[in-house]
C-alpha positions as CSV (number, residue, x, y, z in Angstrom):
1,X,0.2,0.0,-0.1
2,X,1.4,3.4,-1.2
3,X,1.6,6.1,1.9
4,X,-0.6,8.7,2.6
5,X,0.3,11.7,0.5
6,X,2.0,14.8,2.5
7,X,-0.2,17.8,3.2
8,X,0.5,20.7,0.4
9,X,3.3,23.2,2.0
10,X,1.4,26.2,2.6
11,X,4.0,29.5,0.8
12,X,5.3,32.1,3.5
13,X,4.9,35.2,2.0
14,X,7.6,37.4,2.2
15,X,6.8,40.6,3.2
16,X,9.7,43.6,1.2
17,X,11.1,46.1,4.3
18,X,8.7,48.8,3.4
19,X,10.3,52.0,2.2
20,X,11.3,55.3,4.9
21,X,9.3,57.8,4.4
22,X,11.3,60.9,3.8
23,X,11.5,64.0,6.2
24,X,9.3,66.2,5.3
25,X,11.0,70.0,4.5
26,X,9.4,73.1,4.7
27,X,11.4,75.2,2.7
28,X,11.1,79.4,2.3
29,X,9.5,80.2,-0.3
30,X,6.8,83.1,-2.2
31,X,3.5,81.2,-2.5
32,X,2.0,83.4,-5.2
33,X,-2.1,82.6,-5.8
34,X,-2.9,84.7,-8.7
35,X,-6.5,86.0,-7.4
36,X,-9.4,84.7,-5.6
37,X,-13.0,83.8,-6.6
38,X,-13.7,87.5,-5.6
39,X,-10.5,89.0,-7.9
40,X,-8.5,89.9,-4.5
41,X,-4.8,89.3,-5.2
42,X,-3.3,87.0,-2.4
43,X,0.4,86.6,-1.6
44,X,1.3,84.0,0.9
45,X,4.7,83.9,2.2
46,X,6.0,80.6,4.5
47,X,9.1,81.2,6.8
48,X,9.9,77.9,8.9
49,X,12.2,77.6,11.9
50,X,14.4,75.0,13.1
51,X,12.2,73.9,16.4
52,X,13.0,70.7,18.3
53,X,10.8,67.9,18.4
54,X,7.4,68.4,17.7
55,X,6.1,67.2,21.0
56,X,8.4,70.0,22.1
57,X,6.9,72.7,19.7
58,X,3.3,71.5,20.2
59,X,2.4,72.8,24.0
60,X,5.4,75.9,23.1
61,X,3.3,78.9,22.8
62,X,4.2,81.2,19.4
63,X,5.5,77.4,17.6
64,X,2.7,77.6,15.8
65,X,1.8,81.2,14.5
66,X,-0.6,83.5,11.7
67,X,0.1,86.9,11.6
68,X,-2.8,88.3,8.9
69,X,-2.0,91.7,7.0
70,X,-5.5,93.1,5.2
71,X,-4.5,95.8,2.9
72,X,-6.9,98.2,1.6
73,X,-7.9,100.4,-0.5
74,X,-10.9,102.6,0.7
75,X,-12.8,104.4,-2.6
76,X,-13.7,107.5,-2.4
77,X,-17.4,108.4,-3.6
78,X,-18.6,109.9,-6.4
79,X,-20.2,113.6,-5.4
80,X,-21.2,115.1,-8.7
81,X,-23.3,114.9,-11.1
82,X,-21.0,113.8,-14.1
83,X,-19.3,110.7,-12.5
84,X,-22.8,109.5,-11.0
85,X,-24.1,109.4,-14.7
86,X,-21.2,106.9,-15.7
87,X,-22.7,104.1,-13.5
88,X,-26.6,105.1,-14.4
89,X,-26.4,108.2,-17.3
90,X,-30.3,107.7,-16.2
91,X,-30.1,109.6,-13.4
92,X,-30.4,112.7,-14.0
93,X,-34.0,112.2,-15.7
94,X,-35.2,109.8,-13.5
95,X,-34.3,111.9,-9.6
96,X,-34.8,116.1,-11.5
97,X,-33.7,117.8,-8.6
98,X,-30.2,115.0,-8.6
99,X,-28.2,118.7,-8.9
100,X,-29.8,120.6,-6.4
101,X,-29.4,117.7,-4.0
102,X,-25.4,117.3,-4.7
103,X,-24.7,121.2,-4.6
104,X,-25.3,120.2,-0.2
105,X,-25.0,116.5,-0.5
106,X,-22.7,115.5,2.8
107,X,-21.0,112.1,2.7
108,X,-21.7,110.2,5.8
109,X,-18.9,109.1,8.1
110,X,-19.7,105.3,7.7
111,X,-18.9,105.5,4.7
């Protein structure tokens, strides 16, 4: 009688060693975002400095901060019929007293 068949050996999977992830780099460079959806130009700048360990830096005040400066040109209001007519040529027709009103008009201080 022949010997009983032996169990089929199960191959042991060989898992390759994972490739180490390179350390992240935070180089200094100017990030220019051309325009936001509303047409506002954005200039962003990242300043990275060498720290200690992440666990130490995380609890230190000021380790991570954001300084934001907004530069705005405040427009002046139109104060003449000629300038207002550029917005709507029919204003003088719709408001016949507008030229007289503009002579004594004052701009609100909250404008």
